[in-house]
Structure formats: structure tokens, C-alpha cells
mmCIF file of the N, C-alpha and C atoms, coordinates in Angstrom:
data_MODEL
# 
_entry.id   MODEL 
# 
loop_
_atom_site.group_PDB 
_atom_site.id 
_atom_site.type_symbol 
_atom_site.label_atom_id 
_atom_site.label_alt_id 
_atom_site.label_comp_id 
_atom_site.label_asym_id 
_atom_site.label_entity_id 
_atom_site.label_seq_id 
_atom_site.pdbx_PDB_ins_code 
_atom_site.Cartn_x 
_atom_site.Cartn_y 
_atom_site.Cartn_z 
_atom_site.occupancy 
_atom_site.B_iso_or_equiv 
_atom_site.pdbx_formal_charge 
_atom_site.auth_seq_id 
_atom_site.auth_comp_id 
_atom_site.auth_asym_id 
_atom_site.auth_atom_id 
_atom_site.pdbx_PDB_model_num 
ATOM 1   N N  . MET A 1 1  ? 190.043 117.815 -61.682 1.00 0.00 ? 1  MET A N  1 
ATOM 2   C CA . MET A 1 1  ? 191.139 117.417 -62.747 1.00 0.00 ? 1  MET A CA 1 
ATOM 3   C C  . MET A 1 1  ? 192.306 117.070 -62.125 1.00 0.00 ? 1  MET A C  1 
ATOM 4   N N  . GLU A 1 2  ? 192.806 116.145 -62.281 1.00 0.00 ? 2  GLU A N  1 
ATOM 5   C CA . GLU A 1 2  ? 193.980 115.496 -61.859 1.00 0.00 ? 2  GLU A CA 1 
ATOM 6   C C  . GLU A 1 2  ? 195.072 116.348 -62.072 1.00 0.00 ? 2  GLU A C  1 
ATOM 7   N N  . SER A 1 3  ? 196.032 116.480 -61.360 1.00 0.00 ? 3  SER A N  1 
ATOM 8   C CA . SER A 1 3  ? 197.263 117.176 -62.018 1.00 0.00 ? 3  SER A CA 1 
ATOM 9   C C  . SER A 1 3  ? 198.346 116.255 -62.070 1.00 0.00 ? 3  SER A C  1 
ATOM 10  N N  . LEU A 1 4  ? 198.953 116.431 -63.158 1.00 0.00 ? 4  LEU A N  1 
ATOM 11  C CA . LEU A 1 4  ? 200.154 115.426 -63.756 1.00 0.00 ? 4  LEU A CA 1 
ATOM 12  C C  . LEU A 1 4  ? 201.360 116.025 -63.250 1.00 0.00 ? 4  LEU A C  1 
ATOM 13  N N  . MET A 1 5  ? 202.194 115.318 -62.649 1.00 0.00 ? 5  MET A N  1 
ATOM 14  C CA . MET A 1 5  ? 203.565 115.210 -61.990 1.00 0.00 ? 5  MET A CA 1 
ATOM 15  C C  . MET A 1 5  ? 204.562 114.988 -62.990 1.00 0.00 ? 5  MET A C  1 
ATOM 16  N N  . MET A 1 6  ? 205.343 116.056 -63.621 1.00 0.00 ? 6  MET A N  1 
ATOM 17  C CA . MET A 1 6  ? 206.412 115.460 -64.569 1.00 0.00 ? 6  MET A CA 1 
ATOM 18  C C  . MET A 1 6  ? 207.701 114.883 -63.559 1.00 0.00 ? 6  MET A C  1 
ATOM 19  N N  . LEU A 1 7  ? 208.006 114.036 -64.195 1.00 0.00 ? 7  LEU A N  1 
ATOM 20  C CA . LEU A 1 7  ? 209.379 113.396 -63.307 1.00 0.00 ? 7  LEU A CA 1 
ATOM 21  C C  . LEU A 1 7  ? 210.586 114.244 -63.901 1.00 0.00 ? 7  LEU A C  1 
ATOM 22  N N  . TYR A 1 8  ? 211.607 114.276 -63.162 1.00 0.00 ? 8  TYR A N  1 
ATOM 23  C CA . TYR A 1 8  ? 212.752 114.980 -63.516 1.00 0.00 ? 8  TYR A CA 1 
ATOM 24  C C  . TYR A 1 8  ? 213.818 114.393 -62.644 1.00 0.00 ? 8  TYR A C  1 
ATOM 25  N N  . PRO A 1 9  ? 214.733 113.836 -63.229 1.00 0.00 ? 9  PRO A N  1 
ATOM 26  C CA . PRO A 1 9  ? 215.007 113.523 -65.003 1.00 0.00 ? 9  PRO A CA 1 
ATOM 27  C C  . PRO A 1 9  ? 214.062 112.518 -65.116 1.00 0.00 ? 9  PRO A C  1 
ATOM 28  N N  . PRO A 1 10 ? 213.853 112.270 -66.816 1.00 0.00 ? 10 PRO A N  1 
ATOM 29  C CA . PRO A 1 10 ? 212.929 111.270 -67.249 1.00 0.00 ? 10 PRO A CA 1 
ATOM 30  C C  . PRO A 1 10 ? 213.399 110.077 -66.863 1.00 0.00 ? 10 PRO A C  1 
ATOM 31  N N  . MET A 1 11 ? 212.432 109.378 -66.763 1.00 0.00 ? 11 MET A N  1 
ATOM 32  C CA . MET A 1 11 ? 212.628 107.752 -66.141 1.00 0.00 ? 11 MET A CA 1 
ATOM 33  C C  . MET A 1 11 ? 213.339 106.880 -67.230 1.00 0.00 ? 11 MET A C  1 
ATOM 34  N N  . ALA A 1 12 ? 212.835 107.145 -68.365 1.00 0.00 ? 12 ALA A N  1 
ATOM 35  C CA . ALA A 1 12 ? 213.604 106.531 -69.767 1.00 0.00 ? 12 ALA A CA 1 
ATOM 36  C C  . ALA A 1 12 ? 214.724 107.012 -69.825 1.00 0.00 ? 12 ALA A C  1 
ATOM 37  N N  . ALA A 1 13 ? 215.365 108.189 -69.519 1.00 0.00 ? 13 ALA A N  1 
ATOM 38  C CA . ALA A 1 13 ? 216.791 108.825 -69.717 1.00 0.00 ? 13 ALA A CA 1 
ATOM 39  C C  . ALA A 1 13 ? 217.653 107.932 -68.543 1.00 0.00 ? 13 ALA A C  1 
ATOM 40  N N  . LEU A 1 14 ? 216.951 107.739 -67.287 1.00 0.00 ? 14 LEU A N  1 
ATOM 41  C CA . LEU A 1 14 ? 217.829 107.213 -66.574 1.00 0.00 ? 14 LEU A CA 1 
ATOM 42  C C  . LEU A 1 14 ? 217.769 105.374 -66.833 1.00 0.00 ? 14 LEU A C  1 
ATOM 43  N N  . VAL A 1 15 ? 216.945 105.012 -67.341 1.00 0.00 ? 15 VAL A N  1 
ATOM 44  C CA . VAL A 1 15 ? 217.204 103.390 -67.823 1.00 0.00 ? 15 VAL A CA 1 
ATOM 45  C C  . VAL A 1 15 ? 218.099 103.551 -69.011 1.00 0.00 ? 15 VAL A C  1 
ATOM 46  N N  . ASP A 1 16 ? 218.031 104.136 -69.847 1.00 0.00 ? 16 ASP A N  1 
ATOM 47  C CA . ASP A 1 16 ? 219.031 104.292 -70.979 1.00 0.00 ? 16 ASP A CA 1 
ATOM 48  C C  . ASP A 1 16 ? 220.471 104.184 -70.446 1.00 0.00 ? 16 ASP A C  1 
ATOM 49  N N  . LYS A 1 17 ? 220.702 105.121 -69.310 1.00 0.00 ? 17 LYS A N  1 
ATOM 50  C CA . LYS A 1 17 ? 222.178 105.448 -68.957 1.00 0.00 ? 17 LYS A CA 1 
ATOM 51  C C  . LYS A 1 17 ? 222.610 104.047 -68.327 1.00 0.00 ? 17 LYS A C  1 
ATOM 52  N N  . VAL A 1 18 ? 221.240 103.208 -67.549 1.00 0.00 ? 18 VAL A N  1 
ATOM 53  C CA . VAL A 1 18 ? 221.931 101.995 -66.855 1.00 0.00 ? 18 VAL A CA 1 
ATOM 54  C C  . VAL A 1 18 ? 221.798 100.774 -67.515 1.00 0.00 ? 18 VAL A C  1 
ATOM 55  N N  . GLY A 1 19 ? 221.020 100.506 -68.364 1.00 0.00 ? 19 GLY A N  1 
ATOM 56  C CA . GLY A 1 19 ? 220.492 99.379  -69.537 1.00 0.00 ? 19 GLY A CA 1 
ATOM 57  C C  . GLY A 1 19 ? 219.419 98.950  -68.724 1.00 0.00 ? 19 GLY A C  1 
ATOM 58  N N  . SER A 1 20 ? 218.770 98.776  -67.497 1.00 0.00 ? 20 SER A N  1 
ATOM 59  C CA . SER A 1 20 ? 217.604 98.139  -67.166 1.00 0.00 ? 20 SER A CA 1 
ATOM 60  C C  . SER A 1 20 ? 216.723 98.796  -66.096 1.00 0.00 ? 20 SER A C  1 
ATOM 61  N N  . SER A 1 21 ? 215.613 98.819  -65.939 1.00 0.00 ? 21 SER A N  1 
ATOM 62  C CA . SER A 1 21 ? 214.942 99.303  -64.840 1.00 0.00 ? 21 SER A CA 1 
ATOM 63  C C  . SER A 1 21 ? 215.318 98.426  -63.703 1.00 0.00 ? 21 SER A C  1 
ATOM 64  N N  . TYR A 1 22 ? 215.667 97.327  -63.538 1.00 0.00 ? 22 TYR A N  1 
ATOM 65  C CA . TYR A 1 22 ? 216.000 96.462  -62.555 1.00 0.00 ? 22 TYR A CA 1 
ATOM 66  C C  . TYR A 1 22 ? 217.513 96.851  -61.806 1.00 0.00 ? 22 TYR A C  1 
ATOM 67  N N  . LEU A 1 23 ? 218.600 97.046  -62.822 1.00 0.00 ? 23 LEU A N  1 
ATOM 68  C CA . LEU A 1 23 ? 219.644 97.712  -62.365 1.00 0.00 ? 23 LEU A CA 1 
ATOM 69  C C  . LEU A 1 23 ? 219.723 99.256  -62.082 1.00 0.00 ? 23 LEU A C  1 
ATOM 70  N N  . LEU A 1 24 ? 218.711 100.011 -62.459 1.00 0.00 ? 24 LEU A N  1 
ATOM 71  C CA . LEU A 1 24 ? 218.634 101.162 -61.848 1.00 0.00 ? 24 LEU A CA 1 
ATOM 72  C C  . LEU A 1 24 ? 218.138 101.334 -60.276 1.00 0.00 ? 24 LEU A C  1 
ATOM 73  N N  . VAL A 1 25 ? 217.056 100.409 -60.212 1.00 0.00 ? 25 VAL A N  1 
ATOM 74  C CA . VAL A 1 25 ? 216.372 100.297 -58.867 1.00 0.00 ? 25 VAL A CA 1 
ATOM 75  C C  . VAL A 1 25 ? 217.615 100.040 -58.083 1.00 0.00 ? 25 VAL A C  1 
ATOM 76  N N  . ASN A 1 26 ? 218.345 98.932  -58.183 1.00 0.00 ? 26 ASN A N  1 
ATOM 77  C CA . ASN A 1 26 ? 219.421 98.217  -57.224 1.00 0.00 ? 26 ASN A CA 1 
ATOM 78  C C  . ASN A 1 26 ? 220.442 99.373  -57.179 1.00 0.00 ? 26 ASN A C  1 
ATOM 79  N N  . LEU A 1 27 ? 220.917 100.017 -58.415 1.00 0.00 ? 27 LEU A N  1 
ATOM 80  C CA . LEU A 1 27 ? 222.161 101.181 -58.219 1.00 0.00 ? 27 LEU A CA 1 
ATOM 81  C C  . LEU A 1 27 ? 221.726 102.254 -57.255 1.00 0.00 ? 27 LEU A C  1 
ATOM 82  N N  . VAL A 1 28 ? 220.473 102.689 -57.355 1.00 0.00 ? 28 VAL A N  1 
ATOM 83  C CA . VAL A 1 28 ? 220.091 104.086 -56.624 1.00 0.00 ? 28 VAL A CA 1 
ATOM 84  C C  . VAL A 1 28 ? 219.682 103.797 -55.320 1.00 0.00 ? 28 VAL A C  1 
ATOM 85  N N  . ALA A 1 29 ? 219.218 102.299 -54.801 1.00 0.00 ? 29 ALA A N  1 
ATOM 86  C CA . ALA A 1 29 ? 218.666 102.204 -53.842 1.00 0.00 ? 29 ALA A CA 1 
ATOM 87  C C  . ALA A 1 29 ? 220.278 101.956 -52.902 1.00 0.00 ? 29 ALA A C  1 
ATOM 88  N N  . ARG A 1 30 ? 221.051 101.228 -53.381 1.00 0.00 ? 30 ARG A N  1 
ATOM 89  C CA . ARG A 1 30 ? 222.497 101.027 -53.097 1.00 0.00 ? 30 ARG A CA 1 
ATOM 90  C C  . ARG A 1 30 ? 223.361 102.211 -52.598 1.00 0.00 ? 30 ARG A C  1 
ATOM 91  N N  . ARG A 1 31 ? 223.257 103.345 -53.387 1.00 0.00 ? 31 ARG A N  1 
ATOM 92  C CA . ARG A 1 31 ? 223.876 104.415 -53.556 1.00 0.00 ? 31 ARG A CA 1 
ATOM 93  C C  . ARG A 1 31 ? 223.117 105.294 -52.481 1.00 0.00 ? 31 ARG A C  1 
ATOM 94  N N  . ALA A 1 32 ? 221.886 105.200 -52.679 1.00 0.00 ? 32 ALA A N  1 
ATOM 95  C CA . ALA A 1 32 ? 220.711 106.297 -51.413 1.00 0.00 ? 32 ALA A CA 1 
ATOM 96  C C  . ALA A 1 32 ? 221.522 105.612 -49.941 1.00 0.00 ? 32 ALA A C  1 
ATOM 97  N N  . ARG A 1 33 ? 221.559 104.426 -49.785 1.00 0.00 ? 33 ARG A N  1 
ATOM 98  C CA . ARG A 1 33 ? 221.998 103.703 -48.330 1.00 0.00 ? 33 ARG A CA 1 
ATOM 99  C C  . ARG A 1 33 ? 223.161 104.246 -47.868 1.00 0.00 ? 33 ARG A C  1 
ATOM 100 N N  . ASP A 1 34 ? 224.153 104.555 -49.064 1.00 0.00 ? 34 ASP A N  1 
ATOM 101 C CA . ASP A 1 34 ? 225.685 104.879 -48.939 1.00 0.00 ? 34 ASP A CA 1 
ATOM 102 C C  . ASP A 1 34 ? 225.607 106.091 -48.332 1.00 0.00 ? 34 ASP A C  1 
ATOM 103 N N  . ILE A 1 35 ? 224.890 107.078 -49.071 1.00 0.00 ? 35 ILE A N  1 
ATOM 104 C CA . ILE A 1 35 ? 224.801 108.515 -48.741 1.00 0.00 ? 35 ILE A CA 1 
ATOM 105 C C  . ILE A 1 35 ? 224.059 108.539 -47.364 1.00 0.00 ? 35 ILE A C  1 
ATOM 106 N N  . ALA A 1 36 ? 222.840 107.706 -46.922 1.00 0.00 ? 36 ALA A N  1 
ATOM 107 C CA . ALA A 1 36 ? 222.432 108.054 -45.924 1.00 0.00 ? 36 ALA A CA 1 
ATOM 108 C C  . ALA A 1 36 ? 223.443 107.614 -44.602 1.00 0.00 ? 36 ALA A C  1 
ATOM 109 N N  . ASN A 1 37 ? 224.123 106.519 -44.779 1.00 0.00 ? 37 ASN A N  1 
ATOM 110 C CA . ASN A 1 37 ? 224.789 106.074 -43.797 1.00 0.00 ? 37 ASN A CA 1 
ATOM 111 C C  . ASN A 1 37 ? 226.295 107.207 -43.447 1.00 0.00 ? 37 ASN A C  1 
ATOM 112 N N  . HIS A 1 38 ? 226.449 107.668 -44.549 1.00 0.00 ? 38 HIS A N  1 
ATOM 113 C CA . HIS A 1 38 ? 227.562 108.702 -44.581 1.00 0.00 ? 38 HIS A CA 1 
ATOM 114 C C  . HIS A 1 38 ? 227.174 109.785 -43.680 1.00 0.00 ? 38 HIS A C  1 
ATOM 115 N N  . ALA A 1 39 ? 226.161 110.391 -44.284 1.00 0.00 ? 39 ALA A N  1 
ATOM 116 C CA . ALA A 1 39 ? 225.437 111.432 -43.627 1.00 0.00 ? 39 ALA A CA 1 
ATOM 117 C C  . ALA A 1 39 ? 225.229 111.226 -41.899 1.00 0.00 ? 39 ALA A C  1 
ATOM 118 N N  . GLU A 1 40 ? 224.658 109.889 -41.496 1.00 0.00 ? 40 GLU A N  1 
ATOM 119 C CA . GLU A 1 40 ? 224.443 109.448 -40.030 1.00 0.00 ? 40 GLU A CA 1 
ATOM 120 C C  . GLU A 1 40 ? 225.777 109.542 -39.552 1.00 0.00 ? 40 GLU A C  1 
ATOM 121 N N  . GLU A 1 41 ? 226.569 108.965 -40.126 1.00 0.00 ? 41 GLU A N  1 
ATOM 122 C CA . GLU A 1 41 ? 228.222 108.644 -39.390 1.00 0.00 ? 41 GLU A CA 1 
ATOM 123 C C  . GLU A 1 41 ? 229.165 110.226 -39.015 1.00 0.00 ? 41 GLU A C  1 
ATOM 124 N N  . THR A 1 42 ? 228.438 111.185 -40.010 1.00 0.00 ? 42 THR A N  1 
ATOM 125 C CA . THR A 1 42 ? 229.525 112.156 -39.906 1.00 0.00 ? 42 THR A CA 1 
ATOM 126 C C  . THR A 1 42 ? 228.803 113.344 -39.287 1.00 0.00 ? 42 THR A C  1 
ATOM 127 N N  . GLY A 1 43 ? 227.317 113.102 -39.138 1.00 0.00 ? 43 GLY A N  1 
ATOM 128 C CA . GLY A 1 43 ? 226.469 114.054 -38.679 1.00 0.00 ? 43 GLY A CA 1 
ATOM 129 C C  . GLY A 1 43 ? 226.248 115.056 -39.521 1.00 0.00 ? 43 GLY A C  1 
ATOM 130 N N  . ASP A 1 44 ? 226.531 114.676 -40.957 1.00 0.00 ? 44 ASP A N  1 
ATOM 131 C CA . ASP A 1 44 ? 226.137 115.887 -41.858 1.00 0.00 ? 44 ASP A CA 1 
ATOM 132 C C  . ASP A 1 44 ? 224.354 115.949 -42.167 1.00 0.00 ? 44 ASP A C  1 
ATOM 133 N N  . ILE A 1 45 ? 224.121 117.369 -42.478 1.00 0.00 ? 45 ILE A N  1 
ATOM 134 C CA . ILE A 1 45 ? 222.189 117.387 -42.671 1.00 0.00 ? 45 ILE A CA 1 
ATOM 135 C C  . ILE A 1 45 ? 222.402 117.388 -44.182 1.00 0.00 ? 45 ILE A C  1 
ATOM 136 N N  . LEU A 1 46 ? 221.377 116.474 -44.716 1.00 0.00 ? 46 LEU A N  1 
ATOM 137 C CA . LEU A 1 46 ? 221.275 116.461 -46.006 1.00 0.00 ? 46 LEU A CA 1 
ATOM 138 C C  . LEU A 1 46 ? 220.193 117.612 -46.698 1.00 0.00 ? 46 LEU A C  1 
ATOM 139 N N  . GLU A 1 47 ? 220.702 117.912 -47.537 1.00 0.00 ? 47 GLU A N  1 
ATOM 140 C CA . GLU A 1 47 ? 219.834 118.961 -48.236 1.00 0.00 ? 47 GLU A CA 1 
ATOM 141 C C  . GLU A 1 47 ? 218.637 118.607 -48.880 1.00 0.00 ? 47 GLU A C  1 
ATOM 142 N N  . LYS A 1 48 ? 218.670 117.322 -49.521 1.00 0.00 ? 48 LYS A N  1 
ATOM 143 C CA . LYS A 1 48 ? 217.909 116.756 -50.320 1.00 0.00 ? 48 LYS A CA 1 
ATOM 144 C C  . LYS A 1 48 ? 217.652 115.169 -49.799 1.00 0.00 ? 48 LYS A C  1 
ATOM 145 N N  . LYS A 1 49 ? 216.763 114.321 -50.229 1.00 0.00 ? 49 LYS A N  1 
ATOM 146 C CA . LYS A 1 49 ? 216.567 113.134 -49.679 1.00 0.00 ? 49 LYS A CA 1 
ATOM 147 C C  . LYS A 1 49 ? 217.641 112.366 -50.565 1.00 0.00 ? 49 LYS A C  1 
ATOM 148 N N  . PRO A 1 50 ? 218.284 111.171 -49.871 1.00 0.00 ? 50 PRO A N  1 
ATOM 149 C CA . PRO A 1 50 ? 219.477 110.226 -50.488 1.00 0.00 ? 50 PRO A CA 1 
ATOM 150 C C  . PRO A 1 50 ? 218.973 109.660 -51.723 1.00 0.00 ? 50 PRO A C  1 
ATOM 151 N N  . VAL A 1 51 ? 217.590 109.354 -51.745 1.00 0.00 ? 51 VAL A N  1 
ATOM 152 C CA . VAL A 1 51 ? 217.481 108.717 -53.224 1.00 0.00 ? 51 VAL A CA 1 
ATOM 153 C C  . VAL A 1 51 ? 217.461 109.702 -54.343 1.00 0.00 ? 51 VAL A C  1 
ATOM 154 N N  . SER A 1 52 ? 217.024 111.136 -53.892 1.00 0.00 ? 52 SER A N  1 
ATOM 155 C CA . SER A 1 52 ? 217.266 112.229 -54.822 1.00 0.00 ? 52 SER A CA 1 
ATOM 156 C C  . SER A 1 52 ? 218.554 112.488 -55.389 1.00 0.00 ? 52 SER A C  1 
ATOM 157 N N  . SER A 1 53 ? 219.299 112.372 -54.543 1.00 0.00 ? 53 SER A N  1 
ATOM 158 C CA . SER A 1 53 ? 221.010 112.502 -54.760 1.00 0.00 ? 53 SER A CA 1 
ATOM 159 C C  . SER A 1 53 ? 221.167 111.764 -55.621 1.00 0.00 ? 53 SER A C  1 
ATOM 160 N N  . ALA A 1 54 ? 221.211 110.249 -55.341 1.00 0.00 ? 54 ALA A N  1 
ATOM 161 C CA . ALA A 1 54 ? 221.444 109.096 -56.016 1.00 0.00 ? 54 ALA A CA 1 
ATOM 162 C C  . ALA A 1 54 ? 220.972 109.099 -57.683 1.00 0.00 ? 54 ALA A C  1 
ATOM 163 N N  . ILE A 1 55 ? 219.683 109.542 -57.554 1.00 0.00 ? 55 ILE A N  1 
ATOM 164 C CA . ILE A 1 55 ? 219.267 109.624 -59.106 1.00 0.00 ? 55 ILE A CA 1 
ATOM 165 C C  . ILE A 1 55 ? 220.089 110.850 -59.852 1.00 0.00 ? 55 ILE A C  1 
ATOM 166 N N  . ASP A 1 56 ? 220.140 111.932 -59.048 1.00 0.00 ? 56 ASP A N  1 
ATOM 167 C CA . ASP A 1 56 ? 220.847 112.757 -59.875 1.00 0.00 ? 56 ASP A CA 1 
ATOM 168 C C  . ASP A 1 56 ? 222.476 112.579 -60.439 1.00 0.00 ? 56 ASP A C  1 
ATOM 169 N N  . GLU A 1 57 ? 222.924 111.584 -59.326 1.00 0.00 ? 57 GLU A N  1 
ATOM 170 C CA . GLU A 1 57 ? 224.250 111.074 -59.728 1.00 0.00 ? 57 GLU A CA 1 
ATOM 171 C C  . GLU A 1 57 ? 224.160 110.235 -60.799 1.00 0.00 ? 57 GLU A C  1 
ATOM 172 N N  . VAL A 1 58 ? 223.229 109.533 -61.175 1.00 0.00 ? 58 VAL A N  1 
ATOM 173 C CA . VAL A 1 58 ? 223.119 108.398 -62.121 1.00 0.00 ? 58 VAL A CA 1 
ATOM 174 C C  . VAL A 1 58 ? 222.826 109.437 -63.360 1.00 0.00 ? 58 VAL A C  1 
ATOM 175 N N  . TYR A 1 59 ? 221.986 110.212 -63.479 1.00 0.00 ? 59 TYR A N  1 
ATOM 176 C CA . TYR A 1 59 ? 221.482 111.263 -64.591 1.00 0.00 ? 59 TYR A CA 1 
ATOM 177 C C  . TYR A 1 59 ? 222.733 112.029 -65.060 1.00 0.00 ? 59 TYR A C  1 
ATOM 178 N N  . SER A 1 60 ? 223.579 112.488 -64.072 1.00 0.00 ? 60 SER A N  1 
ATOM 179 C CA . SER A 1 60 ? 224.771 113.352 -64.376 1.00 0.00 ? 60 SER A CA 1 
ATOM 180 C C  . SER A 1 60 ? 225.866 112.641 -65.005 1.00 0.00 ? 60 SER A C  1 
ATOM 181 N N  . GLY A 1 61 ? 225.996 111.126 -64.855 1.00 0.00 ? 61 GLY A N  1 
ATOM 182 C CA . GLY A 1 61 ? 226.945 110.049 -65.153 1.00 0.00 ? 61 GLY A CA 1 
ATOM 183 C C  . GLY A 1 61 ? 228.056 110.018 -64.214 1.00 0.00 ? 61 GLY A C  1 
ATOM 184 N N  . LYS A 1 62 ? 227.906 110.721 -63.221 1.00 0.00 ? 62 LYS A N  1 
ATOM 185 C CA . LYS A 1 62 ? 228.895 110.471 -61.815 1.00 0.00 ? 62 LYS A CA 1 
ATOM 186 C C  . LYS A 1 62 ? 228.701 108.989 -61.305 1.00 0.00 ? 62 LYS A C  1 
ATOM 187 N N  . LEU A 1 63 ? 227.635 108.352 -61.386 1.00 0.00 ? 63 LEU A N  1 
ATOM 188 C CA . LEU A 1 63 ? 227.317 107.274 -61.132 1.00 0.00 ? 63 LEU A CA 1 
ATOM 189 C C  . LEU A 1 63 ? 226.876 105.949 -61.948 1.00 0.00 ? 63 LEU A C  1 
ATOM 190 N N  . THR A 1 64 ? 227.692 105.130 -62.205 1.00 0.00 ? 64 THR A N  1 
ATOM 191 C CA . THR A 1 64 ? 227.651 104.395 -63.364 1.00 0.00 ? 64 THR A CA 1 
ATOM 192 C C  . THR A 1 64 ? 227.607 102.594 -62.602 1.00 0.00 ? 64 THR A C  1 
ATOM 193 N N  . ILE A 1 65 ? 227.318 101.857 -63.630 1.00 0.00 ? 65 ILE A N  1 
ATOM 194 C CA . ILE A 1 65 ? 227.476 100.185 -63.453 1.00 0.00 ? 65 ILE A CA 1 
ATOM 195 C C  . ILE A 1 65 ? 228.555 99.709  -64.386 1.00 0.00 ? 65 ILE A C  1 
ATOM 196 N N  . GLU A 1 66 ? 229.957 99.133  -63.506 1.00 0.00 ? 66 GLU A N  1 
ATOM 197 C CA . GLU A 1 66 ? 230.854 98.643  -64.264 1.00 0.00 ? 66 GLU A CA 1 
ATOM 198 C C  . GLU A 1 66 ? 230.094 97.196  -64.750 1.00 0.00 ? 66 GLU A C  1 
ATOM 199 N N  . PRO A 1 67 ? 230.769 96.986  -65.991 1.00 0.00 ? 67 PRO A N  1 
ATOM 200 C CA . PRO A 1 67 ? 230.300 95.529  -66.478 1.00 0.00 ? 67 PRO A CA 1 
ATOM 201 C C  . PRO A 1 67 ? 231.007 94.312  -65.754 1.00 0.00 ? 67 PRO A C  1 
ATOM 202 N N  . LYS A 1 68 ? 230.484 93.364  -65.353 1.00 0.00 ? 68 LYS A N  1 
ATOM 203 C CA . LYS A 1 68 ? 231.286 92.406  -64.579 1.00 0.00 ? 68 LYS A CA 1 
ATOM 204 C C  . LYS A 1 68 ? 231.970 91.277  -65.526 1.00 0.00 ? 68 LYS A C  1 
ATOM 205 N N  . ASN A 1 69 ? 233.422 91.458  -65.537 1.00 0.00 ? 69 ASN A N  1 
ATOM 206 C CA . ASN A 1 69 ? 233.972 90.591  -66.059 1.00 0.00 ? 69 ASN A CA 1 
ATOM 207 C C  . ASN A 1 69 ? 234.414 88.798  -65.515 1.00 0.00 ? 69 ASN A C  1 
ATOM 208 N N  . GLU A 1 70 ? 233.788 88.312  -66.303 1.00 0.00 ? 70 GLU A N  1 
ATOM 209 C CA . GLU A 1 70 ? 233.660 86.638  -65.789 1.00 0.00 ? 70 GLU A CA 1 
ATOM 210 C C  . GLU A 1 70 ? 234.883 85.864  -66.714 1.00 0.00 ? 70 GLU A C  1 
# 
């Protein structure tokens, strides 16, 4: 029997916060790179993976996308 892994936070909730899965992937990837680079520069040891931290920031509302004014 296959074990099912529940995703937390739910993917649908993350997409709702950002607007699209494309924007979500780009936002999380960019923020994860920033977290990893900062940790490397300062010598910090990360408690969890940069992608997990970035996802948590999106879910909590700390990390958002600002609409582009044209």
C-alpha cells in the first residue's frame, strides 16, 4: 500500500496567496536563493531548508508579490 504524504501548507492555499503557480515557484525560488546566500555569507547554520523557509514566509503572509505599476 502506498503511503500518501500530505503537503503542508496546502499547495492551493499558497497559489491563492500569490495568484498563480508560476509566480509562486518564481517567488519561492528567488527567496530561497536569498536565504541560502545570506546564510553562506554570515556562516549561519540553517534549521531547515531554504525552500521550506520561503514557503513558510509565503503562507504566513510575510512574503508577497507587489503588483507592477506600468
